[in-house]
C-alpha positions as CSV (number, residue, x, y, z in Angstrom):
1,M,197.6,-5.0,-61.2
2,S,194.7,-5.5,-58.7
3,M,192.4,-7.4,-57.7
4,L,189.6,-6.7,-59.2
5,M,192.1,-7.2,-62.9
6,K,193.0,-11.1,-61.8
7,F,189.5,-11.7,-60.9
8,T,187.6,-10.6,-64.5
9,G,190.9,-12.5,-65.8
10,L,190.5,-16.2,-63.8
11,L,186.9,-15.4,-63.7
12,G,186.9,-15.6,-67.8
13,L,189.1,-17.8,-68.7
14,L,186.9,-19.9,-65.9
15,L,183.9,-18.9,-69.0
16,L,185.9,-19.1,-71.6
17,V,187.2,-22.8,-70.6
18,Q,183.9,-24.5,-68.6
19,L,184.0,-27.6,-67.1
20,P,184.4,-30.6,-68.6
21,G,181.8,-32.8,-69.9
22,G,181.8,-36.7,-68.6
23,K,181.9,-38.5,-72.1
24,S,185.5,-39.9,-72.9
25,A,187.6,-38.5,-75.6
26,P,186.2,-39.5,-78.9
27,T,188.4,-42.0,-81.3
28,D,187.4,-41.5,-84.7
29,W,191.2,-39.0,-85.4
30,D,193.9,-39.2,-86.7
31,Y,197.2,-37.3,-87.6
32,V,196.5,-38.4,-91.9
33,S,193.4,-39.2,-92.4
34,N,191.9,-37.4,-90.4
35,D,194.2,-34.7,-89.4
36,P,194.6,-31.4,-86.5
37,S,193.7,-28.6,-88.8
38,E,190.4,-30.8,-89.5
39,W,189.8,-30.9,-85.8
40,P,188.6,-27.9,-84.9
41,S,185.6,-28.8,-87.0
42,A,185.2,-32.2,-86.3
43,F,185.1,-31.9,-82.6
44,K,184.1,-28.6,-82.2
45,K,182.9,-28.8,-78.5
46,W,186.7,-27.5,-77.1
47,C,189.4,-28.5,-80.7
48,G,188.7,-24.9,-81.7
49,G,188.7,-22.7,-78.5
50,R,189.9,-20.2,-77.2
51,A,191.9,-21.4,-74.6
52,Q,194.0,-24.5,-77.2
53,S,197.2,-25.9,-77.3
54,P,200.3,-25.8,-78.4
55,I,201.9,-22.6,-78.7
56,K,204.6,-20.6,-79.5
57,L,206.8,-19.6,-76.3
58,I,208.2,-16.4,-77.5
59,Y,210.2,-14.9,-74.1
60,S,209.6,-11.6,-75.0
61,E,205.9,-12.2,-75.1
62,A,205.7,-13.9,-71.8
63,R,205.7,-12.0,-68.7
64,Y,208.7,-13.1,-65.4
65,D,207.1,-13.9,-62.7
66,T,209.3,-14.1,-59.9
67,D,206.7,-15.9,-58.0
68,L,207.4,-19.1,-59.5
69,P,209.8,-21.0,-58.0
70,P,211.3,-24.8,-59.1
71,Y,209.1,-27.3,-59.3
72,S,209.2,-30.0,-56.3
73,I,208.8,-33.4,-56.7
74,V,207.7,-36.0,-54.1
75,E,207.9,-39.4,-54.2
76,D,207.2,-43.0,-53.1
77,N,210.4,-45.8,-53.6
78,T,210.2,-47.3,-56.9
79,P,211.9,-50.6,-56.5
80,G,210.0,-53.9,-57.0
81,R,207.2,-52.0,-59.1
82,K,206.2,-52.0,-63.0
83,F,205.3,-49.2,-65.3
84,K,203.2,-50.8,-68.9
85,V,204.4,-49.2,-72.0
86,Y,201.7,-49.5,-74.8
87,N,201.6,-47.9,-78.2
88,D,198.7,-47.2,-78.7
89,G,198.3,-46.0,-82.1
90,H,198.8,-42.5,-81.9
91,K,201.8,-42.7,-80.4
92,V,203.7,-44.5,-77.6
93,S,203.2,-44.3,-74.1
94,I,204.3,-44.7,-70.3
95,F,201.6,-45.9,-67.9
96,F,202.0,-45.0,-64.0
97,S,200.6,-48.0,-62.7
98,S,199.9,-47.1,-58.9
99,A,202.6,-44.4,-58.7
100,M,202.7,-43.0,-55.7
101,M,204.3,-39.6,-57.0
102,N,202.9,-36.1,-55.8
103,V,204.3,-32.6,-57.4
104,T,204.1,-29.1,-56.3
105,V,202.7,-27.1,-60.0
106,P,203.5,-23.0,-59.2
107,G,199.9,-23.0,-61.1
108,H,198.8,-24.3,-58.3
109,P,199.1,-23.3,-55.4
110,N,199.3,-25.5,-52.9
111,S,198.8,-28.3,-54.9
112,C,199.0,-31.9,-55.2
113,F,199.5,-32.9,-59.1
114,R,199.7,-36.6,-59.0
115,P,201.2,-38.4,-63.3
116,H,199.7,-40.3,-64.8
117,S,201.3,-41.0,-68.1
118,I,204.4,-39.7,-70.1
119,H,203.3,-39.5,-73.9
120,W,205.6,-38.5,-77.1
121,H,205.2,-36.6,-80.5
122,W,207.9,-35.9,-82.7
123,G,208.2,-35.7,-86.5
124,A,209.6,-37.0,-89.9
125,D,213.0,-35.8,-89.5
126,D,214.8,-33.4,-87.1
127,S,213.8,-30.1,-88.6
128,H,210.0,-30.5,-87.0
129,G,208.2,-32.7,-84.5
130,S,207.6,-31.3,-81.3
131,E,204.4,-29.7,-79.9
132,H,205.5,-27.1,-78.8
133,W,207.6,-24.5,-79.8
134,M,210.6,-23.1,-77.3
135,E,211.8,-19.6,-78.8
136,G,211.6,-19.9,-82.3
137,R,212.9,-23.1,-82.5
138,H,211.1,-26.6,-83.2
139,Y,212.2,-29.6,-81.9
140,P,211.8,-32.5,-83.2
141,L,210.6,-34.8,-80.6
142,E,208.6,-33.4,-77.3
143,G,207.4,-35.6,-74.3
144,H,204.2,-35.1,-72.0
145,V,204.7,-35.8,-69.0
146,V,200.5,-35.7,-67.4
147,M,199.6,-35.7,-63.8
148,W,196.3,-35.1,-62.1
149,N,195.2,-32.8,-59.1
150,C,195.1,-35.1,-56.3
151,Q,194.6,-32.4,-54.0
152,F,191.1,-32.3,-55.3
153,Y,190.2,-35.3,-56.7
154,S,190.9,-39.3,-55.8
155,K,190.7,-40.6,-59.1
156,F,192.7,-39.8,-63.0
157,E,189.2,-39.8,-64.9
158,D,187.4,-37.7,-62.0
159,A,190.2,-34.9,-62.9
160,A,189.9,-35.1,-66.6
161,N,186.5,-34.5,-66.5
162,S,186.7,-31.5,-63.8
163,F,187.9,-28.0,-64.6
164,S,191.5,-27.5,-63.6
165,G,191.6,-30.5,-63.2
166,L,194.8,-31.5,-65.2
167,A,198.3,-30.3,-65.9
168,V,201.1,-31.7,-68.1
169,L,205.0,-31.0,-68.3
170,G,206.2,-30.4,-72.2
171,I,210.1,-32.3,-72.3
172,L,212.3,-31.0,-75.4
173,Y,214.4,-33.2,-76.9
174,E,217.5,-32.5,-78.7
175,P,219.4,-35.3,-81.2
176,D,223.5,-35.4,-80.1
177,S,225.7,-38.1,-81.1
178,S,227.7,-36.9,-78.9
179,V,225.8,-38.3,-76.9
180,T,226.5,-42.0,-75.3
181,T,224.6,-41.9,-71.2
182,Y,220.6,-39.8,-70.9
183,S,217.9,-40.5,-69.1
184,R,217.6,-43.9,-68.0
185,P,213.6,-44.2,-68.5
186,L,213.3,-43.0,-71.6
187,A,216.8,-45.3,-72.5
188,N,214.9,-48.2,-71.1
189,M,211.2,-47.6,-73.0
190,I,213.7,-47.1,-76.7
191,S,215.0,-50.6,-75.7
192,L,211.3,-52.0,-75.4
193,V,210.2,-50.7,-78.4
194,A,212.8,-51.3,-80.6
195,S,212.3,-55.4,-79.5
196,D,209.0,-55.8,-78.5
197,P,206.9,-56.1,-81.5
198,R,203.8,-55.8,-79.6
199,L,205.3,-51.7,-79.0
200,Q,206.1,-51.3,-82.8
201,R,202.8,-51.8,-84.2
202,C,198.8,-51.9,-82.6
203,A,197.0,-52.7,-85.7
204,G,194.1,-53.9,-83.5
205,C,194.0,-49.9,-82.7
206,A,191.9,-49.3,-85.9
207,N,189.1,-50.8,-83.8
208,E,188.5,-48.1,-80.6
209,T,187.1,-50.6,-78.4
210,F,190.6,-52.1,-78.6
211,E,193.0,-52.6,-75.9
212,P,196.7,-52.1,-76.7
213,P,198.9,-55.0,-74.8
214,K,200.4,-53.5,-72.2
215,V,204.2,-54.0,-72.1
216,D,205.4,-54.1,-68.5
217,M,209.0,-52.0,-67.4
218,D,211.1,-51.1,-64.4
219,A,209.3,-47.9,-62.1
220,F,211.5,-45.2,-62.2
221,P,211.6,-41.9,-60.1
222,L,210.0,-39.0,-62.3
223,G,213.0,-37.0,-61.7
224,D,214.8,-39.1,-64.2
225,L,212.2,-38.0,-66.1
226,V,212.8,-34.3,-66.0
227,P,215.5,-31.6,-67.0
228,A,217.8,-31.8,-64.0
229,D,217.6,-27.7,-64.4
230,R,213.4,-27.5,-63.6
231,S,214.3,-23.7,-62.4
232,Q,212.7,-22.3,-65.7
233,Y,209.8,-22.6,-67.6
234,Y,206.7,-21.0,-69.5
235,L,203.5,-21.3,-68.0
236,Y,200.1,-20.8,-69.1
237,G,196.4,-22.6,-69.4
238,G,195.8,-24.7,-72.5
239,S,194.4,-27.6,-73.6
240,L,194.9,-31.7,-74.0
241,T,196.6,-31.7,-77.6
242,T,194.4,-34.2,-78.9
243,P,190.9,-34.7,-79.0
244,D,188.6,-33.9,-77.7
245,C,191.0,-31.1,-77.0
246,R,189.6,-30.0,-73.4
247,Q,190.8,-27.0,-72.5
248,N,191.7,-27.9,-68.4
249,V,195.2,-28.4,-68.6
250,M,197.8,-26.4,-66.3
251,W,200.6,-26.5,-68.8
252,T,204.8,-26.3,-68.2
253,V,207.1,-26.5,-70.6
254,Y,210.8,-26.4,-69.7
255,R,213.0,-23.9,-71.5
256,Q,216.2,-26.6,-70.8
257,A,215.9,-29.3,-74.0
258,Q,217.0,-32.6,-72.9
259,R,220.2,-34.6,-75.1
260,V,219.9,-38.2,-76.6
261,P,221.2,-39.9,-79.3
262,P,220.0,-39.3,-82.6
263,S,219.1,-43.7,-82.2
264,V,216.0,-42.4,-80.0
265,L,214.5,-40.9,-82.6
266,A,214.7,-43.0,-85.1
267,T,213.4,-46.7,-82.9
268,L,211.0,-43.5,-82.9
269,R,209.9,-43.2,-86.9
270,S,210.2,-46.9,-87.3
271,L,207.0,-47.3,-85.3
272,K,203.8,-48.0,-87.0
273,Y,200.2,-47.2,-87.1
274,P,197.4,-49.5,-87.2
275,D,196.9,-49.1,-90.9
276,G,201.0,-50.3,-91.4
277,S,201.8,-46.7,-92.6
278,A,205.0,-44.9,-91.0
279,M,204.0,-43.3,-86.9
280,I,205.1,-39.9,-87.7
281,S,205.2,-36.4,-86.9
282,N,202.5,-36.7,-84.8
283,F,202.0,-33.6,-83.7
284,R,199.7,-31.2,-83.5
285,P,200.8,-27.2,-84.8
286,P,200.7,-24.5,-83.0
287,V,197.6,-23.1,-82.5
288,P,197.5,-19.3,-81.7
289,L,197.4,-18.5,-78.5
290,N,194.6,-15.8,-77.6
291,P,192.6,-15.8,-81.4
292,T,191.6,-12.8,-82.7
293,S,188.3,-12.6,-82.2
294,P,187.8,-9.8,-79.6
295,F,185.5,-11.6,-77.3
296,G,186.1,-14.0,-74.7
297,A,189.1,-13.9,-72.2
298,R,192.9,-13.0,-73.0
299,R,195.9,-15.8,-71.8
300,I,199.1,-14.9,-70.7
301,V,201.8,-17.0,-71.0
302,V,204.5,-16.5,-67.7
303,R,208.0,-17.4,-66.8
304,S,210.0,-17.9,-64.5
305,F,213.7,-16.7,-64.9
306,N,214.9,-13.4,-67.0
307,S,217.6,-13.1,-69.7
308,G,218.0,-9.4,-69.7
309,S,216.8,-6.1,-67.5
310,T,212.9,-7.2,-68.5
311,P,210.6,-6.1,-65.3
312,G,209.0,-8.9,-63.6
313,L,205.6,-9.1,-63.0
314,P,205.3,-7.6,-59.1
315,R,204.9,-10.1,-56.4
316,G,201.7,-12.3,-56.3
317,A,200.8,-9.9,-58.9
318,S,200.0,-13.2,-61.2
319,W,196.2,-14.2,-62.9
320,L,197.8,-17.4,-62.3
321,R,197.7,-17.6,-58.5
322,A,193.4,-18.6,-57.8
323,D,195.4,-18.3,-53.8
324,K,195.1,-14.8,-53.9
325,L,191.5,-14.1,-54.6
326,S,189.5,-12.8,-52.4
327,S,187.0,-15.2,-50.0
328,F,184.1,-13.4,-52.6
329,G,185.9,-14.6,-55.3
330,L,185.9,-16.8,-54.7
331,S,182.2,-17.9,-54.3
332,L,182.3,-15.8,-58.0
333,V,184.7,-17.7,-59.0
334,A,182.4,-20.9,-58.1
335,V,179.6,-19.5,-59.0
336,A,181.2,-19.1,-62.6
337,M,181.5,-23.2,-62.4
338,T,177.8,-24.0,-61.7
339,V,177.4,-22.0,-64.9
340,A,179.9,-23.4,-66.9
341,R,178.2,-27.0,-66.0
342,A,174.7,-25.8,-66.9
343,A,176.0,-24.8,-70.3
344,V,177.8,-27.6,-71.0
């Protein structure tokens, strides 16, 4: 792949994505009365864009990239620290308050990403629930570790409103009745959710200005959340999966699913939406990798592994690698970003 082709692809993506505006995400959405099928028309700025998430991850349609390394996670000590668990009326999340965990994301060479929070999406039964489909399988549960770019930004809010400011790790889960020991952070969170009424329903979250109550839990290393095998994953550029669906996310979805007891899913399905109905099927269905319209940049998905004899991309050829661009190309990228900012 020539330098010009790589730059053209990235430039097209920049013009496609634009820079997010400074406004916060809309709050007048849900998974029932204003479900995901309506988001593209209700939130036109982003949710109907060409670089949306989630998608179906298909082995044969992804390109093998020989340059992609396992994830590198560098963390400080966590003893004595507390994270915050809360139910925001859509899902349950853990906020990594004061965490100093730095992650190098392969799609951002020499990068520094800092985890902000993790949340989960699940289905009404074990036949569905995950947002991404992994090689034809729809899993019942998916966790998202939301991270912000601490290489270029000093705080989450700035990164969340900027081009290429976010990265998300997708973790899939498989219920298994034979499992007795599993991810300690997830087990601790499930224990809190099962026992604390403040986490079981956030009635006040029907009011968009309401701040959901947050419950302390012991801090933990990020490595205890993600799969043991961090060498096999899919990587692509996409969006947040809830409104406003802004398109500034580098997605990683691990191929290895985490096995958990069925009680994990049962506890999550026992939670309630603000109106008291069961908090189930709080996921966005997959969207096309590339819409049928011929206009705009086309996305590709790369994978870090190769199960057969499929040839990989030549070393350094992935368009996801901004560091392969020439200084002239980077100058043009800056111009494209300026044009995109003016268009918002």
